[in-house]
DRENRO-585850 format. One record per atom (N, C-alpha, C): x, y, z; residue in three letters. Coordinates in pm, whole numbers, padded with zeros to 5 digits, always signed. Each point is the difference from the previous one (the first is absolute). Layout:
residues N
XYZALA;...
***
This chain:
residues 150
-03078+02560-04706UNK;+00052-00123+00056UNK;+00134+00029+00068UNK;+00010-00046+00127UNK;+00123+00018+00076UNK;+00042-00135+00057UNK;+00126-00010+00042UNK;+00052-00127+00050UNK;-00074-00049+00125UNK;-00044+00092+00085UNK;-00070-00044+00121UNK;-00144-00040-00026UNK;-00050+00017-00120UNK;-00137-00040-00035UNK;-00006-00129-00080UNK;+00116-00057-00038UNK;+00001-00121-00082UNK;-00054-00119+00077UNK;-00085-00081-00064UNK;-00054-00120+00061UNK;-00006-00108-00107UNK;+00005-00125+00045UNK;-00012-00111-00092UNK;-00146-00013-00042UNK;-00021-00046-00122UNK;-00137-00028-00044UNK;-00046-00127+00068UNK;-00127-00007+00030UNK;-00054-00114+00074UNK;+00019-00129-00078UNK;+00054-00102+00068UNK;+00020-00130-00060UNK;+00134-00016-00069UNK;+00080+00108-00010UNK;+00128-00011-00070UNK;+00105-00073+00084UNK;-00017-00001+00128UNK;+00096-00068+00087UNK;-00067-00121+00062UNK;+00066-00115-00006UNK;-00057-00124+00051UNK;+00060-00028+00137UNK;-00078+00020+00104UNK;+00048-00020+00135UNK;-00067-00118+00068UNK;-00031-00102-00077UNK;-00059-00118+00062UNK;+00108-00071+00083UNK;-00040-00052+00114UNK;+00095-00078+00079UNK;+00007-00139-00060UNK;+00120-00054-00002UNK;+00019-00133-00058UNK;-00058-00105+00093UNK;-00065-00099-00056UNK;-00054-00111+00077UNK;+00091-00119-00023UNK;+00069-00041+00106UNK;+00099-00107-00013UNK;-00061-00134+00036UNK;+00062-00104-00052UNK;-00035-00136+00040UNK;-00134-00048-00048UNK;-00047+00048-00117UNK;-00131-00043-00050UNK;+00015-00061-00139UNK;+00112-00059-00027UNK;+00019-00073-00125UNK;+00038+00090-00116UNK;+00006-00063-00120UNK;+00043+00072-00120UNK;-00103+00100-00047UNK;-00125-00022+00035UNK;-00107+00090-00046UNK;+00013+00140+00057UNK;+00069+00015+00110UNK;+00014+00132+00059UNK;+00102+00084-00075UNK;+00075-00063-00090UNK;+00097+00073-00079UNK;+00135+00016+00069UNK;+00012-00054+00116UNK;+00124+00015+00074UNK;+00093-00118-00027UNK;-00052-00120-00009UNK;+00083-00116-00027UNK;+00015-00090+00120UNK;+00080-00105-00019UNK;+00007-00104+00102UNK;+00072+00041+00127UNK;+00093+00097-00007UNK;+00075+00036+00120UNK;-00057+00123+00070UNK;-00112+00050-00044UNK;-00070+00112+00061UNK;+00086+00126+00009UNK;+00088+00019-00094UNK;+00080+00121-00004UNK;+00113+00004+00100UNK;+00029-00118+00060UNK;+00105-00002+00101UNK;+00130-00060-00052UNK;+00007-00033-00126UNK;+00122-00062-00053UNK;+00007-00146+00036UNK;+00114-00063-00024UNK;+00012-00142+00028UNK;+00099-00024+00113UNK;-00036-00086+00089UNK;+00082-00046+00111UNK;+00048+00111+00093UNK;+00058-00039+00107UNK;+00055+00096+00096UNK;-00095+00029+00113UNK;+00053+00061+00104UNK;-00077+00025+00122UNK;-00118+00092-00025UNK;+00019+00104-00081UNK;-00107+00098-00019UNK;-00110-00050-00094UNK;+00017-00115-00063UNK;-00106-00053-00086UNK;-00098-00086+00079UNK;+00036-00036+00123UNK;-00086-00086+00083UNK;-00111+00082+00066UNK;-00099-00071+00052UNK;-00112+00072+00061UNK;+00040+00069+00130UNK;+00097-00057+00071UNK;+00047+00061+00125UNK;+00139+00058-00019UNK;+00025+00055-00115UNK;+00136+00042-00034UNK;+00036+00141+00039UNK;-00078+00060+00087UNK;+00032+00138+00039UNK;+00117-00001+00098UNK;+00090+00095-00016UNK;+00111+00016+00093UNK;-00006+00141+00058UNK;+00048+00014+00123UNK;-00007+00130+00066UNK;+00097+00099-00063UNK;-00022+00124+00028UNK;+00084+00107-00053UNK;+00143-00014+00053UNK;+00097+00005-00089UNK;+00140-00011+00039UNK;+00052-00141+00004UNK;-00085-00103-00025UNK;+00045-00139+00002UNK;+00077-00030-00126UNK;+00119-00062+00015UNK;+00085-00029-00115UNK;+00027-00148-00014UNK;-00100-00081+00028UNK;+00013-00143-00022UNK;+00091-00071+00097UNK;+00018+00052+00118UNK;+00087-00063+00099UNK;+00137+00062+00006UNK;+00040+00070-00105UNK;+00127+00073+00002UNK;-00010+00114+00102UNK;+00111+00037+00063UNK;-00003+00110+00095UNK;-00046+00126-00070UNK;-00112+00058+00042UNK;-00056+00114-00073UNK;+00085+00126+00015UNK;-00020+00091-00092UNK;+00080+00121-00007UNK;-00012+00084+00126UNK;-00119+00007+00058UNK;-00018+00084+00118UNK;+00077-00052+00121UNK;+00043-00126-00003UNK;+00084-00053+00109UNK;+00148+00012-00032UNK;+00035+00020-00128UNK;+00140+00011-00040UNK;+00056+00139+00022UNK;-00083+00102-00021UNK;+00050+00136+00007UNK;+00016+00043+00146UNK;+00096+00088+00029UNK;+00024+00039+00139UNK;-00115+00080+00059UNK;-00017-00015+00129UNK;-00107+00071+00069UNK;+00047+00142+00031UNK;-00082+00098-00029UNK;+00035+00139+00020UNK;-00112+00066+00078UNK;+00035+00087+00092UNK;-00102+00073+00073UNK;+00034+00016+00146UNK;-00097+00038+00078UNK;+00021+00029+00142UNK;+00021-00127+00079UNK;+00092+00008+00095UNK;+00030-00113+00086UNK;+00039+00052+00137UNK;-00058-00052+00105UNK;+00030+00046+00135UNK;+00138-00042+00048UNK;+00065-00093-00070UNK;+00131-00049+00041UNK;+00101+00113+00013UNK;-00010+00100-00087UNK;+00095+00110+00002UNK;-00018+00091+00121UNK;-00112-00008+00069UNK;-00029+00091+00109UNK;-00002-00068+00136UNK;+00033-00128+00005UNK;-00003-00068+00129UNK;+00121+00039+00085UNK;-00018-00005+00130UNK;+00109+00033+00092UNK;+00074-00128+00036UNK;+00129-00004-00026UNK;+00083-00116+00031UNK;+00082+00030+00125UNK;-00008-00090+00096UNK;+00075+00015+00124UNK;+00108-00106+00008UNK;+00117+00039+00050UNK;+00106-00096+00030UNK;-00022-00047+00142UNK;+00000-00132+00019UNK;-00035-00061+00128UNK;+00126-00021+00083UNK;-00009+00041+00127UNK;+00108-00022+00097UNK;-00063-00058+00125UNK;+00064-00103+00059UNK;-00055-00061+00121UNK;+00057+00065+00124UNK;-00070-00016+00110UNK;+00042+00060+00127UNK;+00129-00062+00050UNK;+00022-00129-00024UNK;+00124-00064+00043UNK;+00121+00057-00074UNK;-00018+00035-00128UNK;+00109+00063-00076UNK;+00030+00139+00055UNK;-00104+00074+00035UNK;+00015+00137+00048UNK;+00061+00002+00140UNK;-00036-00097+00085UNK;+00049-00003+00137UNK;+00152-00018+00006UNK;+00059-00062-00101UNK;+00145-00022-00004UNK;+00077+00128-00034UNK;-00067+00099-00059UNK;+00069+00119-00050UNK;+00033+00101+00108UNK;-00079+00010+00104UNK;+00025+00099+00105UNK;-00130+00063+00046UNK;+00012+00106+00082UNK;-00118+00062+00058UNK;-00064+00104-00092UNK;+00079+00069-00082UNK;-00051+00098-00096UNK;+00001-00063-00139UNK;-00118-00021-00056UNK;-00009-00062-00133UNK;-00082+00089-00091UNK;+00058+00036-00115UNK;-00072+00074-00104UNK;+00041-00056-00136UNK;-00042+00066-00107UNK;+00027-00053-00134UNK;+00149-00003-00034UNK;+00075+00098+00050UNK;+00145+00003-00028UNK;+00071-00121+00062UNK;-00038-00034+00124UNK;+00063-00116+00064UNK;-00042-00130-00067UNK;-00123-00005-00051UNK;-00047-00120-00070UNK;+00073-00018-00132UNK;+00031+00110-00069UNK;+00075-00008-00127UNK;+00143-00046+00028UNK;+00063+00054+00105UNK;+00137-00039+00035UNK;+00009-00147+00037UNK;-00106-00051+00064UNK;-00004-00142+00039UNK;-00034-00090-00118UNK;-00047+00059-00111UNK;-00034-00079-00119UNK;-00138-00062+00005UNK;-00087+00051+00086UNK;-00135-00056+00011UNK;-00097+00061-00101UNK;+00025+00123-00044UNK;-00083+00062-00104UNK;+00091+00056-00108UNK;-00057+00031-00116UNK;+00080+00040-00116UNK;+00042+00147+00004UNK;-00091+00089+00040UNK;+00035+00142+00003UNK;-00082+00072+00107UNK;+00039+00125+00029UNK;-00072+00077+00100UNK;-00135+00048-00053UNK;-00019-00002-00132UNK;-00127+00042-00059UNK;-00105-00111+00005UNK;+00041-00124+00026UNK;-00091-00113+00003UNK;-00093+00010+00121UNK;-00124-00047-00017UNK;-00094-00005+00112UNK;+00025-00128+00078UNK;-00001+00010+00132UNK;+00037-00112+00086UNK;-00117-00035+00092UNK;-00027-00132+00011UNK;-00099-00048+00095UNK;+00070-00094+00098UNK;-00027+00020+00127UNK;+00059-00081+00106UNK;-00102-00103+00045UNK;+00038-00129-00008UNK;-00092-00108+00040UNK;+00065-00083+00110UNK;-00079-00089+00059UNK;+00048-00079+00113UNK;+00085-00118-00038UNK;-00032-00066-00108UNK;+00073-00121-00037UNK;-00069-00122+00057UNK;+00069-00115-00004UNK;-00059-00126+00042UNK;+00010-00022+00151UNK;+00104+00054+00062UNK;+00021-00022+00143UNK;-00091+00092+00082UNK;-00016-00037+00129UNK;-00077+00087+00089UNK;+00079+00128+00025UNK;-00074+00110+00019UNK;+00063+00131+00005UNK;+00026+00041+00146UNK;+00128+00004+00038UNK;+00039+00053+00131UNK;+00129+00079-00019UNK;+00007+00115+00063UNK;+00118+00085-00011UNK;+00064+00017+00138UNK;+00135-00004+00003UNK;+00071+00016+00127UNK;+00034+00146+00026UNK;+00010+00081-00105UNK;+00036+00141+00016UNK;-00098+00088-00078UNK;-00018+00126+00042UNK;-00091+00088-00074UNK;+00061+00046-00133UNK;-00083+00006-00104UNK;+00046+00041-00133UNK;-00073+00126-00043UNK;+00072+00085-00072UNK;-00059+00119-00061UNK;+00008-00020-00152UNK;-00113-00032-00063UNK;-00002-00042-00140UNK;-00077+00102-00085UNK;+00055+00031-00118UNK;-00066+00089-00096UNK;-00017-00075-00132UNK;-00124-00039-00030UNK;-00034-00070-00125UNK;-00133+00052-00052UNK;-00045-00053-00115UNK;-00126+00045-00061UNK;-00123-00070+00057UNK;+00012-00133+00025UNK;-00113-00077+00052UNK;+00050-00100+00102UNK;-00085-00031+00098UNK;+00034-00098+00102UNK;-00123-00084+00027UNK;+00019-00132+00015UNK;-00114-00085+00033UNK;-00042+00025+00144UNK;-00123-00032+00032UNK;-00057+00031+00132UNK;+00074-00073+00112UNK;+00034-00128-00020UNK;+00068-00078+00102UNK;+00139+00056+00030UNK;+00069+00044-00102UNK;+00134+00055+00017UNK;-00006+00132+00074UNK;-00096+00082-00035UNK;-00014+00130+00067UNK;-00029-00020+00149UNK;-00082-00099+00031UNK;-00032-00031+00139UNK;+00124-00050+00074UNK;+00079-00085-00064UNK;+00121-00055+00062UNK;+00103+00109+00026UNK;+00014+00094-00091UNK;+00096+00109+00016UNK;-00043+00092+00113UNK;-00129+00031+00008UNK;-00048+00090+00105UNK;+00009-00064+00138UNK;-00022-00133+00010UNK;+00012-00067+00130UNK;+00144-00006+00046UNK;+00096-00003-00093UNK;+00142-00001+00036UNK;+00050+00140+00033UNK;-00085+00103-00020UNK;+00039+00136+00032UNK;+00053+00077-00119UNK;-00015-00054-00121UNK;+00048+00066-00121UNK;-00106+00087-00063UNK;+00034+00053-00118UNK;-00092+00089-00068UNK;+00007-00024-00150UNK;-00116+00008-00068UNK;-00006-00015-00145UNK;-00033+00136-00061UNK;+00085+00048-00090UNK;-00023+00123-00073UNK;-00029-00034-00145UNK;-00101+00064-00058UNK;-00034-00025-00139UNK;+00061+00107-00087UNK;+00078-00041-00101UNK;+00064+00096-00089UNK;-00100+00047-00104UNK;+00012+00125-00041UNK;-00093+00058-00097UNK;+00070+00022-00130UNK;
***
């Protein structure tokens, strides 16, 4: 006789399923083994996994941990063409920092048109990371040039 050969004798274990709701004769009693009162004693008393009776459940209280694309998004500081036109003919990140339009030279800059219609009186030579299509067209028609910084 070894431990892996041990078996129960037939009939020694009672694995009958309980039959609920059939009166006292079934041996279960009046509450069908569900106890007295409360949501879980009712016929439709099932609640979903994680439900805590209306209280904010634990899975919503604990902080969320894991991968998030927010850390990898590219943030651009926005500068309008009217702001840039006031600075002079040569505009780059250093001149934008001196004018107080962007925070640092390491920041990525996007040049947009703004609310007014885009017309330039003098040609501009601009170095930024991104430029909207309308602004690029307006600069080229005025005889200027857009350089993209890397």
